[in-house]
N, C-alpha and C positions, 0 to 999 in steps of 0.2 A: 504494500500500500504507500502511495507516494506521501509525501509531507503535506501537500495541499489538500488530499483527501483525508488525511488524519485531522488536519485543521478544521476542515467542513464538519467532519463527524463530531468534533468537539463543540462546534457551535450549534449543531443540531441537538446534542445532549443537553447543552444549556437551555435551549429553548423549551425541550420537553420537560425539564426539571422545573422550570417557571411555570408551566401549565399546571403540574402537579402541585406546586406550591401555593398557586393562586386558589385551586379547587379545596385543597387542605384548610387554607387560611380561611377562607370564606365558609366552607362546608357546602356539601351537594345540596343539602336540602334548602339552605338559604339562597343558593343560585336559582333553584326552581322556583322558590317563593317569589323571589324578585322579579323574575322573568313573567311569571303569571301576574303579579301587580302591575306591571309594567304594560302588559297586554299587547295589543297590536302595534303599539308605539315601539316596541322593540326592534322591529324590523327597519323602520327609518333610522333608528339610533345606529344599528350596525351598518346599514347602507350608507350613511352619510361619511363613514369613513372611507368607503371605496371612492367618493368623491375627493375627499382629502388627499388621498394616496394618488390619484390620478393627477391631481394639481401638483403635488411634490414630485411625481416621477416626470411631468413635463419640464419642470425647473432643472432636475437632475439631467434629463436627456439634452436640454439646450446647452448646459455647462460642457458635457461630455463631448458633445458633436461640434467641434470648431472646424476651420476650414481644412485642416490638416486631417481631421478623423470624421469627418461628415460622412454619416451613413453606416459607419461601422458598428455602432451599437443601436440596436433597433428600440423603439418605444417600448415594446413589450419586454424587452430585457431591462430597460430602465424601471418599468414599473415592478417587474419581479425582484430586483435589487433593492427597490424602495420599500416593498412590503416586508420582505425578509430581514432588510437592514433594520427597520422600525422595531420588528418583533424582536430581534436581538438586543436591540436598546432597552426595551421593556424588561428584557430578562436578566439583564446585568446591573450591578451597582454602578454608580458614576455615568449612567446614561448611555455614553457611546462607545464603552469598550468593546461590545461585540458588533455593532453594525458597521463601523467604520473599517475595521480591518477585513470583515467579509466582504463588503462591497469591492474594497481594494483587490483582494485576493481574486474575485470573480473578473473584475475589469482588466487586470493585468494579462490575462489570457487572450484578450481582444485588441486593446490599445498599448500594451506595454506597461512597465512598471511604474515610470515616472509619470505618464499621462494619467495612469490609474490614480496613484497617490495624490496628485494635483487636483484632480476632478472631485475626489471624495472630501479632501480637505477644503476646496472652494465651496461645494455644496453645503457642507457643515457649517462654514463660516457664513454663508447665505441664510441656512436655515436659522442660525443663532442670532443673527443681525435682524431677521424677521421678527424674532421673539423681542428683541429689543424695542422695535417699533410698536408691537403689540402692547407690551406693557406700558410704553411711554403713552399710546393712544388711550389706555385704560384709565391711567392716572388724570389725563385731561377730562375724560368722561367723568370720573369721581369728582374733579375740582368743579366743573360746571353744572352737574346735575344731581350730586348726592351730598347732603350735609354731614360733614364729619368733625369729629372733635379737634380742637386746637393741636393737640399733641400728635394726633394721627396724621393731621395736614402737614406738620412739620417732618413727620417720617417720610410722607409719600414726596415731599419736595426734595428731600435728599435723595430718595431712591431715583427720583426723576433726573436730578442733576448727574447722579452717577452713571446712569445707562446713557445720557447724552455724551457724557465723556467716554464710555466704552464704544459707542457707535463711532465717534470720531477716531478712536485708535483702530477700530476694524477697517475704516476707510483708509487710513495710513498703511495698514497691512495690505489692503488691495494694490495700492499704488506702488509700494515698495518692496513687496514680498512679506512672508510672515516666518518661514522657518529658520533663516539665518539669524534673524533678531531672536526668536525663540531659544536657539541654541547657545547664542551669545549670552543670554540672560542666565541658562542653565550653567554655563561655564564659570559662573560667579557664585554659584550656590554651593555651600560647604558639602552636603550630601551628593551632589550630582556632578560637580565640576570634573573630576577625572573621567569618569565615564563619558560625559557630555563632551569633552575635549577629545577624546579618543575617537569617538564617533564622528564627530565634525571633521576631524583630519582625515579619516577614511572615506567619508562620504560627501566632502565639500563641493565636488563638482555636481554630484547628483542634486544635492540641496540646492545649488544656485540653479540648476535646471528647472527643478520643480518651483522654485520661488519665482522664475521668469514666467512660467505659464500661469501661475496665479495672478501675477499683476497683469498679465496680457489679457485678462477678462475685462478689468476695469479700464485699462489704457486704450486697448484697441477694439474691444467688443462691447462698448458702453451700452448700446442698445439692449443686448442680450443681458447685461448685467442689471439693468433697472427692470426689464421684463421679468427675470427670475426673482428678483427682489420682490416686485409685485405679486407674482405668483405665490411665493411663500407667504407673504402676508394675507392673500386671499385664502390661503388653506387654513389660516388661524381663524379667520372669519367665519369660514364654513364649520371648522371644528366646534365654534360656540354653539351652533345649533345643537349639538347632542345634548347639553345641559338644557336647552330650551325645550327639546322633546321630552327629556326625562322628567322635568318637573310638571310639564302639561299632562303627562301620562296619568299622574294621580290626581289631576284636577286643581292644580293651584295655578293661579294666573301670574305669569311672570313675562316681562318683555324681553326680546332679543338682546337689547343694550344691557340689561341687567345679567342675562346670561354670559354676554361678551365680558363683562367685569368679573363675573365669579370664575370663570376659566382663566382669565388673565393672571387675577390674585392667586389663584391655586397653583398655576404653573409656575409663576413666580417663587412662591415658597417651596414647591417641589424641587425647583433648580436651586435654590440657596441651599436645600438640605439634600443635595445630589447624591450624597453617599448612602442614603437609605436605600436598601434593594426594593426595587418595583414601587418606590415611593410610599411604602407602608407606613402610615402615620401622617406625614405632612399633607397628603391629598384629602384625608378625612378632616383634619384640622382646617385646611385651607377653605374647602367648601362651607364648612360650618360658620368660620370667621366671616366669609364673603356674605352669607345668607343673613347673618346678624348685622353686618355692617349696612346692608340696604334694607333692613328691617322687613324682610320678606316671611310673613307669618303663614305656616301651612294650616291646612283645613283640620288635619289630624297630627297628633304628635308633637314633640318640642321641635325647635329649630335645629337642633343638634341632631335629632333623628332624620330629619330630611337631609342633612349635610352627609350623613353616614350612608343614607340610601342612594343619594346621587352617586357617591364615591363607589358603592357596591356595584351599581349598574355599569359605571364606566370600567370596572375592574372586570366584570363579566364579558363586556364588550372587547376588552383589551385581550383576554384569555381566548376569545374566538379568533381574533385576527393574529395572534401570535400562532395558533393552530394552523390558521391559513398560510402564515409565513414558513412553518416547518413543512407543510406539504409542498410549497412551491420550491422550498430549499432542495427536496428530494426529487422533485420533478425535474429541477434544472440540473441536479447532478447525474440523472439518466439521459 
């Protein structure tokens, strides 16, 4: 068995273990109970994520297929890598530990190692930056439409300024490359400097080439840059419909903008606490906190109960799409 197949089997095993853990954590009876409670709304909740993945895959596809590699990677291949990549992201702590290397491993067979690495890094940067705009937009919505305490308004202002700064740094990374600066930073850190220096010396030419490909998207493919960023932001907006559907499923009136803010605040908290496997804990706390912030009173049960219900349904949806990603991983292998 080749090294690549062993790595893919490890990724496959990680995804399967994640499904088992989710079922064990939630409980099979609880899963069935919440699906029945959600009723026919459960189908659009699952289906809306196909729309999200179609949008994400389009952005990924545009990044990969530049003038030199145009047509080498089909849209269906981009879609398969998108779904399986996100399935692995959900399955591992720190979010992108699984999805990024898997996508790069699969792409390098088609476009080569450097192009595969730069495409995956570029897409990840675009995905993260779209999250920045998503969170910034939600803070503006809160500022103009939701009454919050003085202390919380200060916290949100600090968060807003912080993400404006991060967005600026990301734009600099697109203009001048990212990997060289990243390794220059690592070489100054006590625990990483020796290994980082050795790796940099060995791979300097390759790192320069990958950095050049990263900056090429912003400098020479500006239209594609903004188009993919817009697609990723659109994906976050469509994603917000999930919570809108879940809450409406049990007869509680909620606006799309409220659902938008709920998803933004919850994903922000989950990313701050990125080291929690499968976001166990931060997601429940995030939905509950967002519901209290917007004073959404459920018809039955406490607000905390509603927040946990929303989180449970999103986890069931997540489990189903991880399963789909596992199947696509094996289909791709054959």
